[in-house]
PDB file of N, CA, C, O and CB in Angstrom:
ATOM      1  N   MET A   1     -27.987  47.233  -0.603  1.00  0.00           N
ATOM      2  CA  MET A   1     -27.492  48.775  -0.713  1.00  0.00           C
ATOM      3  C   MET A   1     -27.200  49.088  -1.951  1.00  0.00           C
ATOM      4  O   MET A   1     -27.639  49.905  -2.760  1.00  0.00           O
ATOM      5  CB  MET A   1     -26.276  49.143   0.065  1.00  0.00           C
ATOM      6  N   ALA A   2     -26.065  47.984  -1.950  1.00  0.00           N
ATOM      7  CA  ALA A   2     -24.610  48.245  -3.351  1.00  0.00           C
ATOM      8  C   ALA A   2     -25.636  48.181  -4.637  1.00  0.00           C
ATOM      9  O   ALA A   2     -25.553  48.942  -5.601  1.00  0.00           O
ATOM     10  CB  ALA A   2     -22.981  46.500  -3.554  1.00  0.00           C
ATOM     11  N   GLY A   3     -26.232  47.551  -4.543  1.00  0.00           N
ATOM     12  CA  GLY A   3     -26.841  47.244  -5.763  1.00  0.00           C
ATOM     13  C   GLY A   3     -28.173  48.793  -6.430  1.00  0.00           C
ATOM     14  O   GLY A   3     -28.772  49.083  -7.466  1.00  0.00           O
ATOM     15  N   LYS A   4     -28.003  49.366  -4.943  1.00  0.00           N
ATOM     16  CA  LYS A   4     -29.292  50.742  -4.786  1.00  0.00           C
ATOM     17  C   LYS A   4     -28.235  51.709  -5.174  1.00  0.00           C
ATOM     18  O   LYS A   4     -28.657  52.665  -5.824  1.00  0.00           O
ATOM     19  CB  LYS A   4     -30.197  51.196  -2.913  1.00  0.00           C
ATOM     20  N   LEU A   5     -27.060  51.689  -4.948  1.00  0.00           N
ATOM     21  CA  LEU A   5     -26.173  52.664  -5.170  1.00  0.00           C
ATOM     22  C   LEU A   5     -25.550  52.361  -6.803  1.00  0.00           C
ATOM     23  O   LEU A   5     -25.374  53.182  -7.703  1.00  0.00           O
ATOM     24  CB  LEU A   5     -25.039  52.619  -3.902  1.00  0.00           C
ATOM     25  N   GLY A   6     -25.338  51.104  -6.802  1.00  0.00           N
ATOM     26  CA  GLY A   6     -24.927  50.991  -8.417  1.00  0.00           C
ATOM     27  C   GLY A   6     -23.505  50.642  -8.124  1.00  0.00           C
ATOM     28  O   GLY A   6     -22.815  50.966  -9.090  1.00  0.00           O
ATOM     29  N   ILE A   7     -22.613  49.965  -6.911  1.00  0.00           N
ATOM     30  CA  ILE A   7     -21.192  50.070  -6.717  1.00  0.00           C
ATOM     31  C   ILE A   7     -21.244  48.701  -6.754  1.00  0.00           C
ATOM     32  O   ILE A   7     -22.261  48.011  -6.686  1.00  0.00           O
ATOM     33  CB  ILE A   7     -20.508  50.845  -5.457  1.00  0.00           C
ATOM     34  N   SER A   8     -19.704  48.204  -6.905  1.00  0.00           N
ATOM     35  CA  SER A   8     -19.158  46.686  -7.343  1.00  0.00           C
ATOM     36  C   SER A   8     -18.755  46.329  -5.866  1.00  0.00           C
ATOM     37  O   SER A   8     -19.263  45.362  -5.298  1.00  0.00           O
ATOM     38  CB  SER A   8     -17.668  46.590  -8.635  1.00  0.00           C
ATOM     39  N   PHE A   9     -17.721  47.231  -5.194  1.00  0.00           N
ATOM     40  CA  PHE A   9     -17.561  46.582  -4.047  1.00  0.00           C
ATOM     41  C   PHE A   9     -18.546  46.218  -3.085  1.00  0.00           C
ATOM     42  O   PHE A   9     -19.707  46.628  -3.105  1.00  0.00           O
ATOM     43  CB  PHE A   9     -16.816  47.159  -3.510  1.00  0.00           C
ATOM     44  N   PRO A  10     -17.867  45.120  -1.896  1.00  0.00           N
ATOM     45  CA  PRO A  10     -18.554  45.034  -0.844  1.00  0.00           C
ATOM     46  C   PRO A  10     -19.206  45.601   0.170  1.00  0.00           C
ATOM     47  O   PRO A  10     -18.495  45.229   1.103  1.00  0.00           O
ATOM     48  CB  PRO A  10     -18.193  44.671  -0.536  1.00  0.00           C
ATOM     49  N   LEU A  11     -19.768  46.022   0.486  1.00  0.00           N
ATOM     50  CA  LEU A  11     -20.524  47.041   1.910  1.00  0.00           C
ATOM     51  C   LEU A  11     -20.323  46.238   3.369  1.00  0.00           C
ATOM     52  O   LEU A  11     -20.547  45.034   3.488  1.00  0.00           O
ATOM     53  CB  LEU A  11     -22.594  47.244   1.697  1.00  0.00           C
ATOM     54  N   LEU A  12     -19.953  46.934   4.244  1.00  0.00           N
ATOM     55  CA  LEU A  12     -20.217  45.806   5.733  1.00  0.00           C
ATOM     56  C   LEU A  12     -20.194  46.853   6.380  1.00  0.00           C
ATOM     57  O   LEU A  12     -19.720  47.985   6.283  1.00  0.00           O
ATOM     58  CB  LEU A  12     -19.045  44.480   6.374  1.00  0.00           C
ATOM     59  N   SER A  13     -21.183  45.891   7.499  1.00  0.00           N
ATOM     60  CA  SER A  13     -21.397  46.425   9.051  1.00  0.00           C
ATOM     61  C   SER A  13     -20.972  45.903   9.967  1.00  0.00           C
ATOM     62  O   SER A  13     -20.535  44.759  10.092  1.00  0.00           O
ATOM     63  CB  SER A  13     -22.505  46.513   9.505  1.00  0.00           C
ATOM     64  N   ASP A  14     -21.110  47.028  10.949  1.00  0.00           N
ATOM     65  CA  ASP A  14     -19.890  46.527  11.867  1.00  0.00           C
ATOM     66  C   ASP A  14     -21.451  46.573  13.162  1.00  0.00           C
ATOM     67  O   ASP A  14     -22.056  47.444  13.788  1.00  0.00           O
ATOM     68  CB  ASP A  14     -17.949  47.973  12.112  1.00  0.00           C
ATOM     69  N   VAL A  15     -21.510  45.314  13.025  1.00  0.00           N
ATOM     70  CA  VAL A  15     -23.017  45.377  14.387  1.00  0.00           C
ATOM     71  C   VAL A  15     -22.004  45.214  15.734  1.00  0.00           C
ATOM     72  O   VAL A  15     -21.052  44.492  15.436  1.00  0.00           O
ATOM     73  CB  VAL A  15     -24.599  43.513  14.327  1.00  0.00           C
ATOM     74  N   GLY A  16     -21.961  45.588  16.836  1.00  0.00           N
ATOM     75  CA  GLY A  16     -21.415  45.779  17.850  1.00  0.00           C
ATOM     76  C   GLY A  16     -20.205  46.491  17.900  1.00  0.00           C
ATOM     77  O   GLY A  16     -19.407  46.296  18.817  1.00  0.00           O
ATOM     78  N   LEU A  17     -19.976  47.369  16.922  1.00  0.00           N
ATOM     79  CA  LEU A  17     -18.610  47.892  16.977  1.00  0.00           C
ATOM     80  C   LEU A  17     -17.649  47.128  16.730  1.00  0.00           C
ATOM     81  O   LEU A  17     -16.815  47.796  16.118  1.00  0.00           O
ATOM     82  CB  LEU A  17     -18.303  48.375  18.043  1.00  0.00           C
ATOM     83  N   LYS A  18     -17.322  46.156  16.858  1.00  0.00           N
ATOM     84  CA  LYS A  18     -15.887  44.826  17.000  1.00  0.00           C
ATOM     85  C   LYS A  18     -15.643  45.301  16.028  1.00  0.00           C
ATOM     86  O   LYS A  18     -16.770  45.640  15.668  1.00  0.00           O
ATOM     87  CB  LYS A  18     -15.919  42.979  17.019  1.00  0.00           C
ATOM     88  N   THR A  19     -14.860  45.671  15.119  1.00  0.00           N
ATOM     89  CA  THR A  19     -13.805  46.426  14.137  1.00  0.00           C
ATOM     90  C   THR A  19     -13.755  47.808  14.852  1.00  0.00           C
ATOM     91  O   THR A  19     -12.661  47.872  15.412  1.00  0.00           O
ATOM     92  CB  THR A  19     -14.337  46.575  12.364  1.00  0.00           C
ATOM     93  N   ALA A  20     -14.321  48.698  15.022  1.00  0.00           N
ATOM     94  CA  ALA A  20     -14.684  50.068  15.582  1.00  0.00           C
ATOM     95  C   ALA A  20     -13.648  49.790  16.707  1.00  0.00           C
ATOM     96  O   ALA A  20     -12.792  50.664  16.844  1.00  0.00           O
ATOM     97  CB  ALA A  20     -16.439  50.421  16.061  1.00  0.00           C
ATOM     98  N   LEU A  21     -13.598  48.918  17.376  1.00  0.00           N
ATOM     99  CA  LEU A  21     -13.380  49.015  19.194  1.00  0.00           C
ATOM    100  C   LEU A  21     -11.325  48.575  18.647  1.00  0.00           C
ATOM    101  O   LEU A  21     -10.284  49.052  19.099  1.00  0.00           O
ATOM    102  CB  LEU A  21     -14.801  47.062  20.694  1.00  0.00           C
ATOM    103  N   ALA A  22     -11.593  47.321  17.349  1.00  0.00           N
ATOM    104  CA  ALA A  22     -10.000  46.982  17.157  1.00  0.00           C
ATOM    105  C   ALA A  22      -9.338  47.610  16.578  1.00  0.00           C
ATOM    106  O   ALA A  22      -8.137  47.363  16.462  1.00  0.00           O
ATOM    107  CB  ALA A  22      -9.637  45.986  16.646  1.00  0.00           C
ATOM    108  N   TYR A  23     -10.166  49.030  15.818  1.00  0.00           N
ATOM    109  CA  TYR A  23      -9.354  49.972  14.657  1.00  0.00           C
ATOM    110  C   TYR A  23      -9.155  51.320  15.830  1.00  0.00           C
ATOM    111  O   TYR A  23      -8.385  52.218  15.488  1.00  0.00           O
ATOM    112  CB  TYR A  23     -10.556  50.466  12.835  1.00  0.00           C
ATOM    113  N   GLY A  24      -9.911  51.441  17.298  1.00  0.00           N
ATOM    114  CA  GLY A  24      -9.610  52.247  18.309  1.00  0.00           C
ATOM    115  C   GLY A  24     -10.300  53.790  17.600  1.00  0.00           C
ATOM    116  O   GLY A  24      -9.931  54.951  17.780  1.00  0.00           O
ATOM    117  N   VAL A  25     -11.337  53.283  16.818  1.00  0.00           N
ATOM    118  CA  VAL A  25     -12.477  54.611  16.334  1.00  0.00           C
ATOM    119  C   VAL A  25     -13.985  54.620  16.886  1.00  0.00           C
ATOM    120  O   VAL A  25     -14.942  55.049  16.241  1.00  0.00           O
ATOM    121  CB  VAL A  25     -12.739  54.569  14.599  1.00  0.00           C
ATOM    122  N   ALA A  26     -14.037  54.178  17.945  1.00  0.00           N
ATOM    123  CA  ALA A  26     -15.469  53.506  18.661  1.00  0.00           C
ATOM    124  C   ALA A  26     -15.308  54.808  19.610  1.00  0.00           C
ATOM    125  O   ALA A  26     -14.249  55.219  20.085  1.00  0.00           O
ATOM    126  CB  ALA A  26     -15.453  51.562  19.579  1.00  0.00           C
ATOM    127  N   MET A  27     -16.637  55.381  19.783  1.00  0.00           N
ATOM    128  CA  MET A  27     -16.924  57.144  20.135  1.00  0.00           C
ATOM    129  C   MET A  27     -16.918  56.609  21.911  1.00  0.00           C
ATOM    130  O   MET A  27     -17.672  55.664  22.143  1.00  0.00           O
ATOM    131  CB  MET A  27     -19.025  58.137  19.291  1.00  0.00           C
ATOM    132  N   ASP A  28     -16.464  56.929  22.593  1.00  0.00           N
ATOM    133  CA  ASP A  28     -16.875  56.344  24.208  1.00  0.00           C
ATOM    134  C   ASP A  28     -18.510  57.031  24.207  1.00  0.00           C
ATOM    135  O   ASP A  28     -19.028  57.966  23.598  1.00  0.00           O
ATOM    136  CB  ASP A  28     -15.578  57.179  25.846  1.00  0.00           C
ATOM    137  N   GLY A  29     -18.896  56.235  25.018  1.00  0.00           N
ATOM    138  CA  GLY A  29     -20.402  56.297  25.345  1.00  0.00           C
ATOM    139  C   GLY A  29     -21.921  56.135  24.099  1.00  0.00           C
ATOM    140  O   GLY A  29     -23.113  56.236  24.389  1.00  0.00           O
ATOM    141  N   ASP A  30     -21.349  55.883  22.827  1.00  0.00           N
ATOM    142  CA  ASP A  30     -21.673  55.803  21.920  1.00  0.00           C
ATOM    143  C   ASP A  30     -21.718  54.385  21.533  1.00  0.00           C
ATOM    144  O   ASP A  30     -20.908  53.539  21.914  1.00  0.00           O
ATOM    145  CB  ASP A  30     -21.100  56.573  21.349  1.00  0.00           C
ATOM    146  N   GLU A  31     -22.663  54.191  20.792  1.00  0.00           N
ATOM    147  CA  GLU A  31     -22.904  53.268  19.327  1.00  0.00           C
ATOM    148  C   GLU A  31     -22.408  53.424  18.648  1.00  0.00           C
ATOM    149  O   GLU A  31     -22.833  52.786  17.685  1.00  0.00           O
ATOM    150  CB  GLU A  31     -23.808  53.178  18.616  1.00  0.00           C
ATOM    151  N   ILE A  32     -21.397  54.103  18.371  1.00  0.00           N
ATOM    152  CA  ILE A  32     -21.233  54.538  16.930  1.00  0.00           C
ATOM    153  C   ILE A  32     -19.557  54.607  16.654  1.00  0.00           C
ATOM    154  O   ILE A  32     -18.878  54.629  17.680  1.00  0.00           O
ATOM    155  CB  ILE A  32     -22.035  56.129  16.679  1.00  0.00           C
ATOM    156  N   ALA A  33     -19.048  54.633  15.745  1.00  0.00           N
ATOM    157  CA  ALA A  33     -17.734  54.988  15.298  1.00  0.00           C
ATOM    158  C   ALA A  33     -17.351  56.678  14.911  1.00  0.00           C
ATOM    159  O   ALA A  33     -18.108  57.363  14.223  1.00  0.00           O
ATOM    160  CB  ALA A  33     -17.554  54.080  14.040  1.00  0.00           C
ATOM    161  N   VAL A  34     -16.331  57.079  15.360  1.00  0.00           N
ATOM    162  CA  VAL A  34     -15.790  58.422  14.382  1.00  0.00           C
ATOM    163  C   VAL A  34     -15.250  58.532  12.975  1.00  0.00           C
ATOM    164  O   VAL A  34     -14.222  58.034  12.516  1.00  0.00           O
ATOM    165  CB  VAL A  34     -14.735  58.990  14.974  1.00  0.00           C
ATOM    166  N   PRO A  35     -16.355  59.451  12.259  1.00  0.00           N
ATOM    167  CA  PRO A  35     -15.476  59.014  10.895  1.00  0.00           C
ATOM    168  C   PRO A  35     -13.721  58.467  10.419  1.00  0.00           C
ATOM    169  O   PRO A  35     -12.666  59.079  10.587  1.00  0.00           O
ATOM    170  CB  PRO A  35     -15.612  60.214  10.210  1.00  0.00           C
ATOM    171  N   ALA A  36     -13.956  57.167   9.821  1.00  0.00           N
ATOM    172  CA  ALA A  36     -12.264  56.901  10.253  1.00  0.00           C
ATOM    173  C   ALA A  36     -12.217  56.210   8.751  1.00  0.00           C
ATOM    174  O   ALA A  36     -13.165  55.484   8.451  1.00  0.00           O
ATOM    175  CB  ALA A  36     -11.736  55.630  11.985  1.00  0.00           C
ATOM    176  N   THR A  37     -11.211  56.395   7.852  1.00  0.00           N
ATOM    177  CA  THR A  37     -10.706  56.166   7.040  1.00  0.00           C
ATOM    178  C   THR A  37      -9.245  55.394   6.665  1.00  0.00           C
ATOM    179  O   THR A  37      -8.126  55.884   6.518  1.00  0.00           O
ATOM    180  CB  THR A  37     -10.893  57.036   6.814  1.00  0.00           C
ATOM    181  N   PHE A  38      -9.786  53.737   6.551  1.00  0.00           N
ATOM    182  CA  PHE A  38      -7.990  53.288   6.284  1.00  0.00           C
ATOM    183  C   PHE A  38      -8.473  52.403   4.976  1.00  0.00           C
ATOM    184  O   PHE A  38      -9.556  51.986   4.565  1.00  0.00           O
ATOM    185  CB  PHE A  38      -6.914  52.068   7.892  1.00  0.00           C
ATOM    186  N   ILE A  39      -6.690  52.315   4.409  1.00  0.00           N
ATOM    187  CA  ILE A  39      -6.672  51.428   3.308  1.00  0.00           C
ATOM    188  C   ILE A  39      -5.703  50.503   3.749  1.00  0.00           C
ATOM    189  O   ILE A  39      -4.641  50.779   4.308  1.00  0.00           O
ATOM    190  CB  ILE A  39      -6.364  52.050   1.953  1.00  0.00           C
ATOM    191  N   VAL A  40      -6.128  49.420   3.470  1.00  0.00           N
ATOM    192  CA  VAL A  40      -5.771  48.285   3.991  1.00  0.00           C
ATOM    193  C   VAL A  40      -4.990  47.290   2.706  1.00  0.00           C
ATOM    194  O   VAL A  40      -5.631  47.308   1.655  1.00  0.00           O
ATOM    195  CB  VAL A  40      -7.142  47.674   4.672  1.00  0.00           C
ATOM    196  N   THR A  41      -4.035  46.661   2.686  1.00  0.00           N
ATOM    197  CA  THR A  41      -3.549  46.242   1.605  1.00  0.00           C
ATOM    198  C   THR A  41      -4.199  44.686   1.502  1.00  0.00           C
ATOM    199  O   THR A  41      -5.281  44.350   1.983  1.00  0.00           O
ATOM    200  CB  THR A  41      -1.967  46.406   1.647  1.00  0.00           C
ATOM    201  N   ALA A  42      -3.284  43.841   0.768  1.00  0.00           N
ATOM    202  CA  ALA A  42      -3.903  42.787   0.449  1.00  0.00           C
ATOM    203  C   ALA A  42      -3.247  42.144   1.697  1.00  0.00           C
ATOM    204  O   ALA A  42      -3.952  41.403   2.382  1.00  0.00           O
ATOM    205  CB  ALA A  42      -3.724  42.208  -1.041  1.00  0.00           C
ATOM    206  N   ASP A  43      -2.377  42.292   1.936  1.00  0.00           N
ATOM    207  CA  ASP A  43      -1.263  41.793   3.105  1.00  0.00           C
ATOM    208  C   ASP A  43      -2.117  42.098   4.708  1.00  0.00           C
ATOM    209  O   ASP A  43      -1.968  41.428   5.730  1.00  0.00           O
ATOM    210  CB  ASP A  43       0.505  42.967   2.952  1.00  0.00           C
ATOM    211  N   LYS A  44      -2.614  42.766   4.608  1.00  0.00           N
ATOM    212  CA  LYS A  44      -2.853  43.210   5.698  1.00  0.00           C
ATOM    213  C   LYS A  44      -2.253  44.960   6.861  1.00  0.00           C
ATOM    214  O   LYS A  44      -2.323  45.449   7.989  1.00  0.00           O
ATOM    215  CB  LYS A  44      -2.503  41.973   6.088  1.00  0.00           C
ATOM    216  N   ARG A  45      -1.827  45.148   5.761  1.00  0.00           N
ATOM    217  CA  ARG A  45      -0.647  46.480   6.253  1.00  0.00           C
ATOM    218  C   ARG A  45      -1.903  47.441   6.157  1.00  0.00           C
ATOM    219  O   ARG A  45      -2.847  47.343   5.372  1.00  0.00           O
ATOM    220  CB  ARG A  45       1.054  47.011   4.949  1.00  0.00           C
ATOM    221  N   ILE A  46      -1.649  48.581   7.336  1.00  0.00           N
ATOM    222  CA  ILE A  46      -2.943  49.635   7.193  1.00  0.00           C
ATOM    223  C   ILE A  46      -1.798  50.580   6.139  1.00  0.00           C
ATOM    224  O   ILE A  46      -0.646  50.592   6.573  1.00  0.00           O
ATOM    225  CB  ILE A  46      -3.729  50.613   9.098  1.00  0.00           C
ATOM    226  N   VAL A  47      -2.017  51.289   4.925  1.00  0.00           N
ATOM    227  CA  VAL A  47      -1.041  52.200   4.444  1.00  0.00           C
ATOM    228  C   VAL A  47      -1.445  53.783   4.662  1.00  0.00           C
ATOM    229  O   VAL A  47      -0.617  54.686   4.782  1.00  0.00           O
ATOM    230  CB  VAL A  47      -0.827  51.871   2.938  1.00  0.00           C
ATOM    231  N   TYR A  48      -2.763  53.934   4.689  1.00  0.00           N
ATOM    232  CA  TYR A  48      -3.466  54.864   4.701  1.00  0.00           C
ATOM    233  C   TYR A  48      -4.187  55.186   6.207  1.00  0.00           C
ATOM    234  O   TYR A  48      -4.962  54.250   6.406  1.00  0.00           O
ATOM    235  CB  TYR A  48      -4.289  54.607   3.633  1.00  0.00           C
ATOM    236  N   GLU A  49      -4.233  56.019   7.201  1.00  0.00           N
ATOM    237  CA  GLU A  49      -5.012  56.008   7.906  1.00  0.00           C
ATOM    238  C   GLU A  49      -5.843  57.457   8.219  1.00  0.00           C
ATOM    239  O   GLU A  49      -4.747  57.954   7.960  1.00  0.00           O
ATOM    240  CB  GLU A  49      -4.408  55.417   8.801  1.00  0.00           C
ATOM    241  N   LYS A  50      -6.309  58.071   8.381  1.00  0.00           N
ATOM    242  CA  LYS A  50      -7.724  59.352   9.035  1.00  0.00           C
ATOM    243  C   LYS A  50      -8.590  58.976   9.748  1.00  0.00           C
ATOM    244  O   LYS A  50      -9.565  58.338   9.352  1.00  0.00           O
ATOM    245  CB  LYS A  50      -8.736  60.023   8.064  1.00  0.00           C
ATOM    246  N   VAL A  51      -8.329  59.385  11.189  1.00  0.00           N
ATOM    247  CA  VAL A  51      -8.806  59.306  11.955  1.00  0.00           C
ATOM    248  C   VAL A  51      -9.756  60.724  12.084  1.00  0.00           C
ATOM    249  O   VAL A  51      -9.086  61.757  12.095  1.00  0.00           O
ATOM    250  CB  VAL A  51      -7.924  58.883  12.758  1.00  0.00           C
ATOM    251  N   GLY A  52     -11.338  60.904  12.190  1.00  0.00           N
ATOM    252  CA  GLY A  52     -11.337  62.384  12.155  1.00  0.00           C
ATOM    253  C   GLY A  52     -11.915  63.163  13.574  1.00  0.00           C
ATOM    254  O   GLY A  52     -12.431  62.340  14.331  1.00  0.00           O
ATOM    255  N   GLU A  53     -11.933  64.065  13.911  1.00  0.00           N
ATOM    256  CA  GLU A  53     -12.182  64.387  15.269  1.00  0.00           C
ATOM    257  C   GLU A  53     -13.321  64.568  15.619  1.00  0.00           C
ATOM    258  O   GLU A  53     -13.578  64.620  16.821  1.00  0.00           O
ATOM    259  CB  GLU A  53     -11.631  65.323  15.664  1.00  0.00           C
ATOM    260  N   SER A  54     -14.323  64.713  14.645  1.00  0.00           N
ATOM    261  CA  SER A  54     -15.799  65.333  14.453  1.00  0.00           C
ATOM    262  C   SER A  54     -16.226  64.330  13.558  1.00  0.00           C
ATOM    263  O   SER A  54     -15.675  63.372  13.016  1.00  0.00           O
ATOM    264  CB  SER A  54     -15.972  66.949  13.811  1.00  0.00           C
ATOM    265  N   VAL A  55     -17.531  64.884  13.552  1.00  0.00           N
ATOM    266  CA  VAL A  55     -18.116  63.760  12.418  1.00  0.00           C
ATOM    267  C   VAL A  55     -17.905  64.556  10.892  1.00  0.00           C
ATOM    268  O   VAL A  55     -17.777  64.005   9.799  1.00  0.00           O
ATOM    269  CB  VAL A  55     -20.090  63.351  12.731  1.00  0.00           C
ATOM    270  N   THR A  56     -17.910  65.862  11.157  1.00  0.00           N
ATOM    271  CA  THR A  56     -17.599  66.212   9.644  1.00  0.00           C
ATOM    272  C   THR A  56     -16.001  66.079   9.373  1.00  0.00           C
ATOM    273  O   THR A  56     -15.702  66.640   8.319  1.00  0.00           O
ATOM    274  CB  THR A  56     -18.113  67.843   9.281  1.00  0.00           C
ATOM    275  N   ASP A  57     -15.278  65.693   9.809  1.00  0.00           N
ATOM    276  CA  ASP A  57     -13.489  65.714  10.027  1.00  0.00           C
ATOM    277  C   ASP A  57     -13.277  64.246   9.212  1.00  0.00           C
ATOM    278  O   ASP A  57     -13.143  63.140   9.734  1.00  0.00           O
ATOM    279  CB  ASP A  57     -12.764  65.642  12.124  1.00  0.00           C
ATOM    280  N   ARG A  58     -13.289  64.642   7.496  1.00  0.00           N
ATOM    281  CA  ARG A  58     -13.281  63.158   6.875  1.00  0.00           C
ATOM    282  C   ARG A  58     -12.098  63.528   5.959  1.00  0.00           C
ATOM    283  O   ARG A  58     -11.893  64.720   6.185  1.00  0.00           O
ATOM    284  CB  ARG A  58     -14.841  62.540   5.992  1.00  0.00           C
ATOM    285  N   PRO A  59     -11.277  63.121   5.097  1.00  0.00           N
ATOM    286  CA  PRO A  59     -10.253  62.913   4.181  1.00  0.00           C
ATOM    287  C   PRO A  59     -11.061  63.365   3.001  1.00  0.00           C
ATOM    288  O   PRO A  59     -12.219  63.142   2.647  1.00  0.00           O
ATOM    289  CB  PRO A  59      -9.620  61.415   4.127  1.00  0.00           C
ATOM    290  N   SER A  60     -10.154  64.018   2.546  1.00  0.00           N
ATOM    291  CA  SER A  60     -11.032  64.631   0.795  1.00  0.00           C
ATOM    292  C   SER A  60     -10.859  63.453  -0.101  1.00  0.00           C
ATOM    293  O   SER A  60     -10.138  62.507   0.217  1.00  0.00           O
ATOM    294  CB  SER A  60     -10.104  66.251  -0.255  1.00  0.00           C
ATOM    295  N   VAL A  61     -11.514  63.509  -1.212  1.00  0.00           N
ATOM    296  CA  VAL A  61     -11.151  62.487  -1.993  1.00  0.00           C
ATOM    297  C   VAL A  61     -10.141  62.333  -2.819  1.00  0.00           C
ATOM    298  O   VAL A  61      -9.867  61.251  -3.338  1.00  0.00           O
ATOM    299  CB  VAL A  61     -11.912  62.275  -2.558  1.00  0.00           C
ATOM    300  N   SER A  62      -9.344  63.675  -3.056  1.00  0.00           N
ATOM    301  CA  SER A  62      -7.955  63.592  -4.104  1.00  0.00           C
ATOM    302  C   SER A  62      -6.748  63.021  -2.652  1.00  0.00           C
ATOM    303  O   SER A  62      -5.709  62.477  -3.026  1.00  0.00           O
ATOM    304  CB  SER A  62      -7.400  65.766  -5.081  1.00  0.00           C
ATOM    305  N   ASP A  63      -6.937  63.158  -1.358  1.00  0.00           N
ATOM    306  CA  ASP A  63      -6.049  62.686  -0.413  1.00  0.00           C
ATOM    307  C   ASP A  63      -6.367  61.082  -0.110  1.00  0.00           C
ATOM    308  O   ASP A  63      -5.645  60.266   0.462  1.00  0.00           O
ATOM    309  CB  ASP A  63      -6.171  63.618   0.877  1.00  0.00           C
ATOM    310  N   ILE A  64      -7.368  60.948  -0.544  1.00  0.00           N
ATOM    311  CA  ILE A  64      -7.831  58.891  -0.520  1.00  0.00           C
ATOM    312  C   ILE A  64      -7.285  58.532  -2.189  1.00  0.00           C
ATOM    313  O   ILE A  64      -6.824  57.395  -2.283  1.00  0.00           O
ATOM    314  CB  ILE A  64     -10.394  58.359  -0.356  1.00  0.00           C
ATOM    315  N   THR A  65      -7.279  59.322  -3.453  1.00  0.00           N
ATOM    316  CA  THR A  65      -6.663  59.154  -4.276  1.00  0.00           C
ATOM    317  C   THR A  65      -5.633  59.275  -4.733  1.00  0.00           C
ATOM    318  O   THR A  65      -5.332  58.696  -5.777  1.00  0.00           O
ATOM    319  CB  THR A  65      -6.972  59.324  -4.642  1.00  0.00           C
ATOM    320  N   GLU A  66      -4.674  60.184  -3.978  1.00  0.00           N
ATOM    321  CA  GLU A  66      -3.506  60.402  -3.808  1.00  0.00           C
ATOM    322  C   GLU A  66      -2.349  58.840  -3.103  1.00  0.00           C
ATOM    323  O   GLU A  66      -1.339  58.262  -3.504  1.00  0.00           O
ATOM    324  CB  GLU A  66      -3.712  61.735  -2.883  1.00  0.00           C
ATOM    325  N   ALA A  67      -3.323  58.716  -1.840  1.00  0.00           N
ATOM    326  CA  ALA A  67      -2.516  57.902  -0.886  1.00  0.00           C
ATOM    327  C   ALA A  67      -2.855  56.092  -1.847  1.00  0.00           C
ATOM    328  O   ALA A  67      -2.281  55.016  -1.674  1.00  0.00           O
ATOM    329  CB  ALA A  67      -3.338  58.154   1.188  1.00  0.00           C
ATOM    330  N   LEU A  68      -3.895  56.432  -2.727  1.00  0.00           N
ATOM    331  CA  LEU A  68      -3.878  54.493  -3.351  1.00  0.00           C
ATOM    332  C   LEU A  68      -3.328  54.886  -4.851  1.00  0.00           C
ATOM    333  O   LEU A  68      -3.560  53.942  -5.607  1.00  0.00           O
ATOM    334  CB  LEU A  68      -6.003  53.365  -3.519  1.00  0.00           C
ATOM    335  N   ASP A  69      -2.695  55.939  -5.503  1.00  0.00           N
ATOM    336  CA  ASP A  69      -1.909  56.047  -6.077  1.00  0.00           C
ATOM    337  C   ASP A  69      -0.369  56.075  -6.146  1.00  0.00           C
ATOM    338  O   ASP A  69       0.331  55.960  -7.152  1.00  0.00           O
ATOM    339  CB  ASP A  69      -2.301  56.576  -6.281  1.00  0.00           C
ATOM    340  N   ALA A  70       0.080  56.285  -4.634  1.00  0.00           N
ATOM    341  CA  ALA A  70       0.838  56.094  -4.347  1.00  0.00           C
ATOM    342  C   ALA A  70       1.234  54.098  -4.107  1.00  0.00           C
ATOM    343  O   ALA A  70       2.365  53.664  -3.889  1.00  0.00           O
ATOM    344  CB  ALA A  70       0.746  57.103  -3.476  1.00  0.00           C
ATOM    345  N   LEU A  71       0.437  53.555  -4.187  1.00  0.00           N
ATOM    346  CA  LEU A  71       0.566  52.155  -4.117  1.00  0.00           C
ATOM    347  C   LEU A  71       0.963  51.222  -5.273  1.00  0.00           C
ATOM    348  O   LEU A  71       1.106  50.000  -5.330  1.00  0.00           O
ATOM    349  CB  LEU A  71      -0.556  51.761  -3.708  1.00  0.00           C
ATOM    350  N   ARG A  72       1.103  52.284  -6.239  1.00  0.00           N
ATOM    351  CA  ARG A  72       1.302  51.454  -7.744  1.00  0.00           C
ATOM    352  C   ARG A  72       2.424  51.794  -7.647  1.00  0.00           C
ATOM    353  O   ARG A  72       3.238  51.490  -8.519  1.00  0.00           O
ATOM    354  CB  ARG A  72       0.558  51.794  -9.233  1.00  0.00           C
TER     355      ARG A  72
END
């Protein structure tokens, strides 16, 4: 999939929702997660978190890039 999309970073899959459950973003009664974006540093600190309340509730690209810029 990464090759098809032309991206150079790894894509991960969360079969069984193990990660979604650990982050508290698995939807009750469904086998999917709510939209969630986390920025995690190399030392495993969560420095940005946006957990959506609906399928369309997602951070903007500028919100994410601002959070990344703040890490510099």
